[in-house]
C-alpha positions, 0 to 999 in steps of 0.5 A: 505806817504804824507808830514806831516803824522806820520811814524807809521801807528797807529798814527793818526793826525785827530783832529776830531776823536782823535782815537789814541788808537783805531788805535793803538789797531787795528794795534796790533790786525791785527798783532797779528792775523798775528803772530798767523797764522804764529806760527800755520803754523810753528807748522804744518810744524814742526809737520810732523816729524816722524819715522817708527817702526818695531816689530815682531818675528824672526823664523827659516825658516825650524823649525819655532822655535824662534831665540834668539840673532838675530842682528836687525839693522835699516838703512836709505836706502837713506843715504846708497845710498850715501855710509854711512853704519852707523846703529842705535844702534843694537838690539837683539831678546830675547829668544822668538825671539821678537824684537822691533826697531825704525828708526831715526826721519825724518825732515819736510817731508810729509811722515815718512822716509823709514827704512831698517831693517837688520836681521843677525845671525851666521849660517843664511843668512842675511835678509834685508827689506825696510819698513817691514809690517809683524810681523813674519820674517823667517831666512834661514840657510846658506849653509855650 
């Protein structure tokens, strides 16, 4: 700034125009728009959080009968690769074999985080699937 100029950009010393109010208003309008655009960009980035949801029915592979009390757990496969095997709260299938599980929320990422779903029941082989898209899942009896 030149010598004798005010430190605030919206203050004008022009005695002819006397545009103090106009300059102040333009300064605040310009910065209000910048603030608004910054808020919009932040909301867009934060708004990309998401999760995967899996819903379906678990059946016996041979008899095609619905299996109740099948333990359905969800895991984050990326965290499992780091050695953590903590699952979200396990859910159990109902008497009709129906279940409904949801993975954990992901952070600010372009896609929803992967989900690994593990189905287990005594007397059956454990089934693990990453991002399952089917709605019917078959468990095979374990060899005795």
